GUBA-880703 format. One record per residue: residue number from 1; residue in three letters; x, y, z of N, C-alpha, C in turn. Coordinates in Angstrom, 3 decimals. Example, Ala and Ser with C-alpha at 12.3 -4.5 7.8 and 13.67 -1.06 7.14 Angstrom:
BEGIN
site nr = 1 rest = ala nx = 13.190 ny = -5.690 nz = 7.800 cax = 12.300 cay = -4.500 caz = 7.800 cx = 13.200 cy = -3.300 cz = 7.800
site nr = 2 rest = ser nx = 12.850 ny = -2.250 nz = 7.080 cax = 13.670 cay = -1.060 caz = 7.140 cx = 12.900 cy = 0.030 cz = 7.870
# end
This chain:
BEGIN
site nr = 1 rest = met nx = -16.231 ny = -2.003 nz = 13.165 cax = -16.516 cay = -1.873 caz = 11.522 cx = -16.376 cy = -3.286 cz = 11.021
site nr = 2 rest = ser nx = -17.516 ny = -3.609 nz = 10.317 cax = -17.441 cay = -4.982 caz = 9.711 cx = -17.707 cy = -4.847 cz = 8.102
site nr = 3 rest = ser nx = -17.077 ny = -3.653 nz = 7.498 cax = -17.150 cay = -3.476 caz = 6.264 cx = -15.855 cy = -3.065 cz = 5.664
site nr = 4 rest = tyr nx = -15.837 ny = -2.742 nz = 4.268 cax = -14.459 cay = -2.318 caz = 3.853 cx = -14.338 cy = -0.719 cz = 3.918
site nr = 5 rest = asp nx = -15.232 ny = -0.088 nz = 4.598 cax = -15.163 cay = 1.299 caz = 4.498 cx = -13.919 cy = 1.984 cz = 4.998
site nr = 6 rest = gly nx = -13.190 ny = 1.044 nz = 5.992 cax = -11.989 cay = 1.605 caz = 6.559 cx = -10.837 cy = 1.783 cz = 5.551
site nr = 7 rest = ile nx = -10.954 ny = 1.093 nz = 4.468 cax = -9.819 cay = 1.021 caz = 3.393 cx = -10.153 cy = 2.328 cz = 2.754
site nr = 8 rest = gln nx = -9.168 ny = 3.334 nz = 3.161 cax = -9.280 cay = 4.726 caz = 2.530 cx = -7.819 cy = 5.148 cz = 2.235
site nr = 9 rest = thr nx = -7.695 ny = 6.288 nz = 1.537 cax = -6.355 cay = 6.797 caz = 1.461 cx = -5.721 cy = 7.151 cz = 2.943
site nr = 10 rest = ala nx = -4.446 ny = 6.741 nz = 2.724 cax = -3.588 cay = 6.727 caz = 3.983 cx = -3.743 cy = 5.741 cz = 5.131
site nr = 11 rest = thr nx = -4.661 ny = 4.986 nz = 4.859 cax = -4.675 cay = 3.972 caz = 6.080 cx = -3.810 cy = 2.700 cz = 5.773
site nr = 12 rest = val nx = -3.499 ny = 2.089 nz = 6.941 cax = -2.503 cay = 0.903 caz = 6.662 cx = -3.258 cy = -0.305 cz = 7.119
site nr = 13 rest = ile nx = -3.115 ny = -1.318 nz = 6.237 cax = -3.711 cay = -2.756 caz = 6.400 cx = -2.644 cy = -3.740 cz = 6.333
site nr = 14 rest = arg nx = -2.933 ny = -4.936 nz = 6.594 cax = -2.144 cay = -6.085 caz = 6.344 cx = -2.543 cy = -6.749 cz = 5.011
site nr = 15 rest = tyr nx = -1.751 ny = -6.982 nz = 4.139 cax = -2.073 cay = -7.511 caz = 2.620 cx = -0.852 cy = -8.395 cz = 2.170
site nr = 16 rest = pro nx = -1.274 ny = -9.357 nz = 1.497 cax = -0.013 cay = -10.173 caz = 0.833 cx = 0.387 cy = -9.606 cz = -0.535
site nr = 17 rest = tyr nx = 1.177 ny = -8.567 nz = -0.212 cax = 1.852 cay = -7.731 caz = -1.275 cx = 2.551 cy = -8.496 cz = -2.269
site nr = 18 rest = leu nx = 2.278 ny = -8.347 nz = -3.679 cax = 3.180 cay = -9.096 caz = -4.833 cx = 3.964 cy = -8.084 cz = -5.316
site nr = 19 rest = trp nx = 5.346 ny = -8.452 nz = -5.026 cax = 6.428 cay = -7.474 caz = -5.458 cx = 6.450 cy = -7.590 cz = -7.033
site nr = 20 rest = ala nx = 6.893 ny = -6.611 nz = -7.834 cax = 7.037 cay = -6.624 caz = -9.031 cx = 8.123 cy = -7.632 cz = -9.468
site nr = 21 rest = arg nx = 9.170 ny = -8.003 nz = -8.916 cax = 10.150 cay = -8.965 caz = -8.975 cx = 9.526 cy = -10.294 cz = -9.027
site nr = 22 rest = gln nx = 8.625 ny = -10.585 nz = -7.969 cax = 7.975 cay = -11.689 caz = -8.038 cx = 7.040 cy = -12.014 cz = -9.234
site nr = 23 rest = ala nx = 6.129 ny = -10.907 nz = -9.457 cax = 5.355 cay = -11.085 caz = -10.693 cx = 6.087 cy = -11.413 cz = -11.994
site nr = 24 rest = arg nx = 7.368 ny = -10.598 nz = -12.306 cax = 8.091 cay = -11.019 caz = -13.315 cx = 8.444 cy = -12.308 cz = -13.499
site nr = 25 rest = lys nx = 8.674 ny = -13.065 nz = -12.324 cax = 8.970 cay = -14.438 caz = -12.286 cx = 7.802 cy = -15.374 cz = -12.527
site nr = 26 rest = gly nx = 6.572 ny = -14.892 nz = -12.650 cax = 5.449 cay = -15.602 caz = -12.816 cx = 4.664 cy = -15.905 cz = -11.647
site nr = 27 rest = glu nx = 5.003 ny = -15.464 nz = -10.450 cax = 4.271 cay = -15.706 caz = -9.137 cx = 2.998 cy = -14.784 cz = -9.285
site nr = 28 rest = ile nx = 2.006 ny = -15.343 nz = -8.671 cax = 0.640 cay = -14.656 caz = -8.701 cx = 0.134 cy = -14.357 cz = -7.265
site nr = 29 rest = glu nx = 0.905 ny = -14.665 nz = -6.308 cax = 0.493 cay = -14.528 caz = -4.840 cx = 1.641 cy = -13.813 cz = -4.033
site nr = 30 rest = gly nx = 1.293 ny = -13.093 nz = -3.251 cax = 2.303 cay = -12.521 caz = -2.295 cx = 2.674 cy = -13.438 cz = -1.412
site nr = 31 rest = arg nx = 3.998 ny = -13.530 nz = -0.996 cax = 4.624 cay = -14.519 caz = -0.021 cx = 4.138 cy = -14.317 cz = 1.555
site nr = 32 rest = lys nx = 3.928 ny = -13.186 nz = 1.789 cax = 3.387 cay = -13.042 caz = 3.238 cx = 2.626 cy = -11.796 cz = 3.348
site nr = 33 rest = tyr nx = 1.904 ny = -11.683 nz = 4.436 cax = 1.066 cay = -10.382 caz = 4.735 cx = 2.181 cy = -9.432 cz = 5.218
site nr = 34 rest = arg nx = 1.988 ny = -8.193 nz = 4.851 cax = 2.908 cay = -7.094 caz = 5.255 cx = 1.906 cy = -5.847 cz = 5.392
site nr = 35 rest = pro nx = 2.437 ny = -4.978 nz = 6.026 cax = 1.695 cay = -3.582 caz = 6.050 cx = 1.714 cy = -3.003 cz = 4.779
site nr = 36 rest = val nx = 0.600 ny = -2.472 nz = 4.259 cax = 0.738 cay = -1.806 caz = 3.036 cx = -0.240 cy = -0.449 cz = 3.322
site nr = 37 rest = ala nx = 0.212 ny = 0.577 nz = 2.658 cax = -0.462 cay = 1.830 caz = 2.799 cx = -1.536 cy = 1.882 cz = 1.507
site nr = 38 rest = val nx = -2.748 ny = 2.270 nz = 1.814 cax = -3.851 cay = 2.419 caz = 0.939 cx = -3.487 cy = 3.946 cz = 0.083
site nr = 39 rest = gly nx = -3.053 ny = 3.781 nz = -1.183 cax = -2.815 cay = 4.971 caz = -1.868 cx = -4.124 cy = 5.671 cz = -2.232
site nr = 40 rest = val nx = -4.770 ny = 4.984 nz = -3.061 cax = -6.088 cay = 5.742 caz = -3.559 cx = -7.182 cy = 4.602 cz = -3.530
site nr = 41 rest = arg nx = -8.162 ny = 5.017 nz = -3.402 cax = -9.503 cay = 4.222 caz = -3.531 cx = -10.315 cy = 4.915 cz = -4.570
site nr = 42 rest = leu nx = -10.621 ny = 4.124 nz = -5.561 cax = -11.462 cay = 4.621 caz = -6.833 cx = -12.742 cy = 4.082 cz = -6.855
site nr = 43 rest = ala nx = -13.791 ny = 4.863 nz = -6.800 cax = -15.195 cay = 4.406 caz = -6.732 cx = -15.538 cy = 3.949 cz = -8.102
site nr = 44 rest = arg nx = -16.063 ny = 2.743 nz = -8.241 cax = -16.345 cay = 2.095 caz = -9.562 cx = -17.808 cy = 1.585 cz = -9.306
site nr = 45 rest = pro nx = -18.748 ny = 1.429 nz = -10.532 cax = -20.043 cay = 0.965 caz = -10.193 cx = -20.029 cy = -0.357 cz = -9.575
site nr = 46 rest = asp nx = -19.177 ny = -1.303 nz = -9.916 cax = -19.333 cay = -2.708 caz = -9.231 cx = -18.627 cy = -2.605 cz = -7.960
site nr = 47 rest = asp nx = -17.322 ny = -2.713 nz = -7.820 cax = -16.624 cay = -2.647 caz = -6.510 cx = -15.332 cy = -1.641 cz = -6.860
site nr = 48 rest = asp nx = -14.841 ny = -1.049 nz = -5.793 cax = -13.744 cay = -0.082 caz = -5.848 cx = -12.455 cy = -0.680 cz = -6.043
site nr = 49 rest = leu nx = -11.619 ny = 0.102 nz = -6.876 cax = -10.412 cay = -0.319 caz = -7.197 cx = -9.561 cy = 0.485 cz = -6.118
site nr = 50 rest = val nx = -8.540 ny = -0.242 nz = -5.585 cax = -7.617 cay = 0.340 caz = -4.577 cx = -6.180 cy = 0.073 cz = -4.966
site nr = 51 rest = leu nx = -5.501 ny = 1.115 nz = -4.842 cax = -3.799 cay = 1.011 caz = -4.986 cx = -3.230 cy = 0.777 cz = -3.701
site nr = 52 rest = phe nx = -2.291 ny = -0.283 nz = -3.622 cax = -1.688 cay = -0.541 caz = -2.277 cx = -0.147 cy = -0.313 cz = -2.487
site nr = 53 rest = phe nx = 0.572 ny = 0.419 nz = -1.627 cax = 1.987 cay = 0.630 caz = -1.694 cx = 2.525 cy = -0.161 cz = -0.462
site nr = 54 rest = pro nx = 3.649 ny = -0.926 nz = -0.843 cax = 4.260 cay = -1.841 caz = 0.256 cx = 5.035 cy = -1.022 cz = 1.246
site nr = 55 rest = ile nx = 5.049 ny = -1.477 nz = 2.434 cax = 5.877 cay = -0.893 caz = 3.520 cx = 6.935 cy = -2.176 cz = 3.784
site nr = 56 rest = thr nx = 8.170 ny = -1.660 nz = 3.898 cax = 9.230 cay = -2.620 caz = 4.061 cx = 10.402 cy = -2.205 cz = 5.112
site nr = 57 rest = thr nx = 10.880 ny = -3.152 nz = 5.789 cax = 11.987 cay = -2.877 caz = 6.614 cx = 13.435 cy = -2.959 cz = 5.840
site nr = 58 rest = lys nx = 13.322 ny = -3.308 nz = 4.655 cax = 14.455 cay = -3.290 caz = 3.882 cx = 14.808 cy = -1.944 cz = 3.095
site nr = 59 rest = gln nx = 15.934 ny = -1.381 nz = 3.509 cax = 16.370 cay = -0.013 caz = 2.989 cx = 16.284 cy = 0.001 cz = 1.443
site nr = 60 rest = pro nx = 15.392 ny = 0.766 nz = 0.583 cax = 15.550 cay = 0.678 caz = -0.715 cx = 16.772 cy = 1.192 cz = -1.367
site nr = 61 rest = glu nx = 17.063 ny = 0.763 nz = -2.642 cax = 18.209 cay = 1.300 caz = -3.354 cx = 17.928 cy = 2.788 cz = -3.469
site nr = 62 rest = gln nx = 18.926 ny = 3.629 nz = -3.776 cax = 19.071 cay = 5.029 caz = -3.910 cx = 17.955 cy = 5.471 cz = -5.108
site nr = 63 rest = ala nx = 18.097 ny = 4.637 nz = -6.212 cax = 17.180 cay = 4.991 caz = -7.465 cx = 15.717 cy = 4.837 cz = -7.181
site nr = 64 rest = arg nx = 15.284 ny = 4.095 nz = -6.216 cax = 13.881 cay = 3.840 caz = -5.967 cx = 13.189 cy = 5.093 cz = -5.439
site nr = 65 rest = cys nx = 11.876 ny = 5.135 nz = -5.830 cax = 10.899 cay = 6.168 caz = -5.277 cx = 10.336 cy = 5.694 cz = -4.048
site nr = 66 rest = ala nx = 10.864 ny = 6.120 nz = -2.858 cax = 10.496 cay = 5.494 caz = -1.507 cx = 10.660 cy = 6.732 cz = -0.514
site nr = 67 rest = ala nx = 10.011 ny = 6.652 nz = 0.574 cax = 9.922 cay = 7.578 caz = 1.725 cx = 10.223 cy = 6.692 cz = 3.095
site nr = 68 rest = glu nx = 11.283 ny = 7.258 nz = 3.859 cax = 11.404 cay = 6.569 caz = 5.155 cx = 10.221 cy = 7.224 cz = 6.098
site nr = 69 rest = ile nx = 9.653 ny = 6.402 nz = 6.925 cax = 8.508 cay = 6.609 caz = 7.892 cx = 8.952 cy = 7.149 cz = 9.132
site nr = 70 rest = pro nx = 8.638 ny = 8.447 nz = 9.435 cax = 9.159 cay = 9.028 caz = 10.724 cx = 8.351 cy = 8.292 cz = 11.857
site nr = 71 rest = ala nx = 9.054 ny = 8.338 nz = 13.048 cax = 8.605 cay = 7.563 caz = 14.250 cx = 7.090 cy = 7.952 cz = 14.559
site nr = 72 rest = ile nx = 6.902 ny = 9.185 nz = 14.467 cax = 5.377 cay = 9.605 caz = 14.898 cx = 4.361 cy = 9.050 cz = 13.928
site nr = 73 rest = glu nx = 4.741 ny = 8.948 nz = 12.651 cax = 3.842 cay = 8.279 caz = 11.514 cx = 3.750 cy = 6.832 cz = 11.908
site nr = 74 rest = lys nx = 4.876 ny = 6.212 nz = 12.176 cax = 4.661 cay = 4.798 caz = 12.491 cx = 3.780 cy = 4.518 cz = 13.604
site nr = 75 rest = arg nx = 3.698 ny = 5.281 nz = 14.645 cax = 2.915 cay = 5.138 caz = 15.635 cx = 1.480 cy = 5.323 cz = 15.173
site nr = 76 rest = arg nx = 1.206 ny = 6.431 nz = 14.414 cax = -0.075 cay = 6.716 caz = 14.068 cx = -0.638 cy = 5.507 cz = 13.059
site nr = 77 rest = ala nx = 0.174 ny = 4.898 nz = 12.403 cax = -0.160 cay = 3.924 caz = 11.366 cx = -0.089 cy = 2.407 cz = 11.974
site nr = 78 rest = gly nx = -0.025 ny = 2.388 nz = 13.345 cax = 0.124 cay = 1.150 caz = 14.076 cx = 1.258 cy = 0.245 cz = 13.720
site nr = 79 rest = leu nx = 2.425 ny = 0.872 nz = 13.340 cax = 3.562 cay = 0.087 caz = 12.808 cx = 4.524 cy = 0.159 cz = 14.128
site nr = 80 rest = asp nx = 5.602 ny = -0.655 nz = 14.029 cax = 6.651 cay = -0.779 caz = 14.972 cx = 7.465 cy = 0.400 cz = 15.010
site nr = 81 rest = ala nx = 7.463 ny = 1.280 nz = 16.071 cax = 8.235 cay = 2.594 caz = 15.982 cx = 9.712 cy = 2.085 cz = 16.135
site nr = 82 rest = asp nx = 10.084 ny = 1.136 nz = 16.657 cax = 11.554 cay = 0.781 caz = 16.768 cx = 12.303 cy = 0.416 cz = 15.505
site nr = 83 rest = leu nx = 11.499 ny = -0.122 nz = 14.446 cax = 12.118 cay = -0.507 caz = 13.120 cx = 11.980 cy = 0.641 cz = 12.290
site nr = 84 rest = arg nx = 13.190 ny = 0.646 nz = 11.330 cax = 13.311 cay = 1.600 caz = 10.115 cx = 12.328 cy = 1.046 cz = 9.256
site nr = 85 rest = leu nx = 11.312 ny = 1.907 nz = 8.714 cax = 10.387 cay = 1.419 caz = 7.699 cx = 10.399 cy = 2.341 cz = 6.586
site nr = 86 rest = trp nx = 10.137 ny = 1.958 nz = 5.264 cax = 9.948 cay = 2.820 caz = 4.248 cx = 8.596 cy = 2.302 cz = 3.454
site nr = 87 rest = ile nx = 7.951 ny = 3.369 nz = 2.810 cax = 6.922 cay = 3.004 caz = 1.957 cx = 7.551 cy = 3.197 cz = 0.659
site nr = 88 rest = ile nx = 7.342 ny = 2.202 nz = -0.382 cax = 7.831 cay = 2.160 caz = -1.701 cx = 6.697 cy = 2.665 cz = -2.488
site nr = 89 rest = phe nx = 6.999 ny = 3.689 nz = -3.352 cax = 6.082 cay = 4.321 caz = -4.272 cx = 6.342 cy = 4.020 cz = -5.812
site nr = 90 rest = asp nx = 7.363 ny = 3.346 nz = -6.093 cax = 7.619 cay = 3.142 caz = -7.738 cx = 7.032 cy = 1.712 cz = -8.192
site nr = 91 rest = glu nx = 6.237 ny = 1.014 nz = -7.339 cax = 5.532 cay = -0.022 caz = -7.766 cx = 4.363 cy = -0.111 cz = -6.770
site nr = 92 rest = phe nx = 3.251 ny = -0.697 nz = -6.996 cax = 2.105 cay = -0.780 caz = -6.406 cx = 1.136 cy = -1.887 cz = -6.831
site nr = 93 rest = asn nx = 0.167 ny = -2.656 nz = -6.007 cax = -0.635 cay = -3.446 caz = -6.416 cx = -2.016 cy = -2.783 cz = -6.580
site nr = 94 rest = thr nx = -2.738 ny = -3.271 nz = -7.548 cax = -3.957 cay = -2.841 caz = -7.717 cx = -4.966 cy = -3.947 cz = -7.392
site nr = 95 rest = tyr nx = -6.103 ny = -3.703 nz = -6.625 cax = -6.975 cay = -4.743 caz = -6.194 cx = -8.443 cy = -4.218 cz = -6.155
site nr = 96 rest = ile nx = -9.353 ny = -5.227 nz = -6.270 cax = -10.874 cay = -4.769 caz = -6.087 cx = -11.277 cy = -5.156 cz = -4.622
site nr = 97 rest = val nx = -11.680 ny = -3.983 nz = -4.063 cax = -12.271 cay = -4.307 caz = -2.789 cx = -13.632 cy = -5.039 cz = -2.762
site nr = 98 rest = gly nx = -13.832 ny = -5.931 nz = -1.954 cax = -15.161 cay = -6.774 caz = -2.052 cx = -15.030 cy = -7.939 cz = -2.824
site nr = 99 rest = arg nx = -14.115 ny = -8.074 nz = -3.518 cax = -13.759 cay = -9.498 caz = -4.420 cx = -12.560 cy = -9.885 cz = -3.912
site nr = 100 rest = ser nx = -12.098 ny = -9.704 nz = -2.683 cax = -10.858 cay = -9.997 caz = -2.295 cx = -10.939 cy = -11.448 cz = -1.570
site nr = 101 rest = phe nx = -9.978 ny = -12.186 nz = -1.678 cax = -9.617 cay = -13.329 caz = -0.979 cx = -8.749 cy = -12.973 cz = 0.339
site nr = 102 rest = tyr nx = -8.109 ny = -11.913 nz = 0.127 cax = -7.004 cay = -11.448 caz = 1.098 cx = -7.339 cy = -10.287 cz = 2.051
site nr = 103 rest = ile nx = -8.292 ny = -9.515 nz = 1.729 cax = -8.638 cay = -8.403 caz = 2.634 cx = -9.972 cy = -8.827 cz = 3.302
site nr = 104 rest = glu nx = -9.860 ny = -8.703 nz = 4.652 cax = -10.974 cay = -8.789 caz = 5.586 cx = -11.680 cy = -7.696 cz = 5.903
site nr = 105 rest = pro nx = -13.015 ny = -7.649 nz = 6.055 cax = -13.716 cay = -6.345 caz = 6.474 cx = -13.410 cy = -5.837 cz = 7.712
site nr = 106 rest = glu nx = -12.160 ny = -5.626 nz = 8.073 cax = -11.790 cay = -5.211 caz = 9.452 cx = -11.302 cy = -3.750 cz = 9.484
site nr = 107 rest = pro nx = -11.227 ny = -3.036 nz = 10.742 cax = -10.656 cay = -1.872 caz = 10.549 cx = -9.087 cy = -1.890 cz = 10.465
site nr = 108 rest = pro nx = -8.516 ny = -0.825 nz = 9.677 cax = -7.232 cay = -0.764 caz = 9.285 cx = -6.414 cy = -0.684 cz = 10.701
site nr = 109 rest = ile nx = -5.047 ny = -1.180 nz = 10.547 cax = -4.246 cay = -1.006 caz = 11.740 cx = -3.951 cy = 0.241 cz = 12.201
site nr = 110 rest = gly nx = -4.031 ny = 1.264 nz = 11.252 cax = -3.585 cay = 2.678 caz = 11.690 cx = -3.846 cy = 3.425 cz = 10.302
site nr = 111 rest = arg nx = -3.365 ny = 4.882 nz = 10.302 cax = -3.444 cay = 5.809 caz = 9.347 cx = -2.331 cy = 6.769 cz = 9.427
site nr = 112 rest = phe nx = -1.732 ny = 7.101 nz = 8.346 cax = -0.747 cay = 8.250 caz = 8.262 cx = -1.567 cy = 9.528 cz = 8.251
site nr = 113 rest = ser nx = -0.717 ny = 10.530 nz = 8.776 cax = -1.488 cay = 11.820 caz = 8.708 cx = -1.474 cy = 12.332 cz = 7.367
site nr = 114 rest = lys nx = -2.271 ny = 13.217 nz = 6.982 cax = -2.517 cay = 13.948 caz = 5.664 cx = -1.100 cy = 14.562 cz = 5.408
site nr = 115 rest = ala nx = -0.530 ny = 15.255 nz = 6.473 cax = 0.545 cay = 16.165 caz = 6.213 cx = 1.838 cy = 15.343 cz = 5.715
site nr = 116 rest = phe nx = 1.924 ny = 14.187 nz = 6.191 cax = 2.823 cay = 13.171 caz = 5.845 cx = 2.608 cy = 12.614 cz = 4.375
site nr = 117 rest = phe nx = 1.446 ny = 12.080 nz = 4.145 cax = 1.151 cay = 11.207 caz = 3.250 cx = 0.749 cy = 11.813 cz = 1.862
site nr = 118 rest = leu nx = 0.082 ny = 12.903 nz = 2.049 cax = -0.440 cay = 13.636 caz = 0.798 cx = 0.710 cy = 14.074 cz = -0.276
site nr = 119 rest = pro nx = 1.760 ny = 14.787 nz = 0.450 cax = 2.901 cay = 15.053 caz = -0.556 cx = 3.354 cy = 13.931 cz = -1.178
site nr = 120 rest = leu nx = 3.577 ny = 12.786 nz = -0.515 cax = 4.083 cay = 11.591 caz = -1.191 cx = 3.209 cy = 11.204 cz = -2.169
site nr = 121 rest = leu nx = 1.876 ny = 11.262 nz = -2.101 cax = 0.798 cay = 10.774 caz = -3.060 cx = 0.862 cy = 11.555 cz = -4.318
site nr = 122 rest = arg nx = 1.171 ny = 12.992 nz = -4.063 cax = 1.181 cay = 13.916 caz = -5.338 cx = 2.459 cy = 13.610 cz = -5.860
site nr = 123 rest = glu nx = 3.597 ny = 13.215 nz = -5.279 cax = 4.836 cay = 12.749 caz = -6.130 cx = 4.527 cy = 11.479 cz = -6.830
site nr = 124 rest = phe nx = 3.766 ny = 10.501 nz = -6.099 cax = 3.390 cay = 9.467 caz = -6.904 cx = 2.651 cy = 9.733 cz = -8.200
site nr = 125 rest = ile nx = 1.535 ny = 10.673 nz = -8.120 cax = 0.753 cay = 10.784 caz = -9.164 cx = 1.628 cy = 11.634 cz = -10.304
site nr = 126 rest = ala nx = 2.505 ny = 12.465 nz = -9.908 cax = 3.426 cay = 13.244 caz = -10.968 cx = 4.204 cy = 12.179 cz = -11.679
site nr = 127 rest = arg nx = 4.627 ny = 10.941 nz = -11.070 cax = 5.498 cay = 9.899 caz = -11.645 cx = 4.630 cy = 8.884 cz = -12.205
site nr = 128 rest = arg nx = 3.406 ny = 8.738 nz = -12.055 cax = 2.670 cay = 7.673 caz = -12.299 cx = 3.025 cy = 6.850 cz = -13.484
site nr = 129 rest = lys nx = 3.173 ny = 7.426 nz = -14.600 cax = 3.384 cay = 6.870 caz = -15.920 cx = 4.692 cy = 6.027 cz = -15.972
site nr = 130 rest = ser nx = 5.597 ny = 6.308 nz = -15.208 cax = 6.786 cay = 5.563 caz = -15.207 cx = 6.931 cy = 4.503 cz = -14.092
site nr = 131 rest = leu nx = 5.920 ny = 4.180 nz = -13.457 cax = 5.980 cay = 3.290 caz = -12.340 cx = 5.408 cy = 2.107 cz = -12.635
site nr = 132 rest = thr nx = 5.585 ny = 0.955 nz = -11.852 cax = 5.214 cay = -0.401 caz = -12.096 cx = 3.840 cy = -0.766 cz = -11.364
site nr = 133 rest = glu nx = 2.739 ny = -1.053 nz = -12.109 cax = 1.575 cay = -1.489 caz = -11.465 cx = 1.561 cy = -3.025 cz = -11.481
site nr = 134 rest = ile nx = 1.268 ny = -3.553 nz = -10.561 cax = 1.062 cay = -5.146 caz = -10.499 cx = -0.393 cy = -5.307 cz = -10.225
site nr = 135 rest = ser nx = -1.215 ny = -5.531 nz = -11.230 cax = -2.660 cay = -5.789 caz = -11.168 cx = -3.046 cy = -7.105 cz = -10.604
site nr = 136 rest = arg nx = -3.816 ny = -7.104 nz = -9.451 cax = -4.270 cay = -8.362 caz = -8.816 cx = -5.718 cy = -8.492 cz = -8.978
site nr = 137 rest = val nx = -6.299 ny = -7.764 nz = -10.152 cax = -7.635 cay = -7.856 caz = -10.451 cx = -7.794 cy = -9.052 cz = -11.342
site nr = 138 rest = arg nx = -8.862 ny = -9.838 nz = -10.945 cax = -9.254 cay = -11.009 caz = -11.580 cx = -10.461 cy = -11.032 cz = -12.299
# end
């Protein structure tokens, strides 16, 4: 696959995620490439808008909206099954596919199952107004 077609809901790619705490300090670039889950891809006339949720090894604080990734889902997503991993849903990056310096037109590293990911996405949508968007749209 040599296009951006693989960047769809529930796929996992590597992307230099910009954390909200970094953005508040004035940073504009993510510090390292990390796995991110593609939350939603919204078709637009020019290029599609995508929401990315970070995946981290750092256990989130209790108050955060996050989900630990089960072993079978880590394998499906192409992640290290031996690590404890979480998807964070209370902040997200938005980005335009096709205008990216960071996203290569490569296949995703994996994909979460609908049974795991869609309930999390529904929870995100229900809380959307209270969450933190870090727009990387230029």
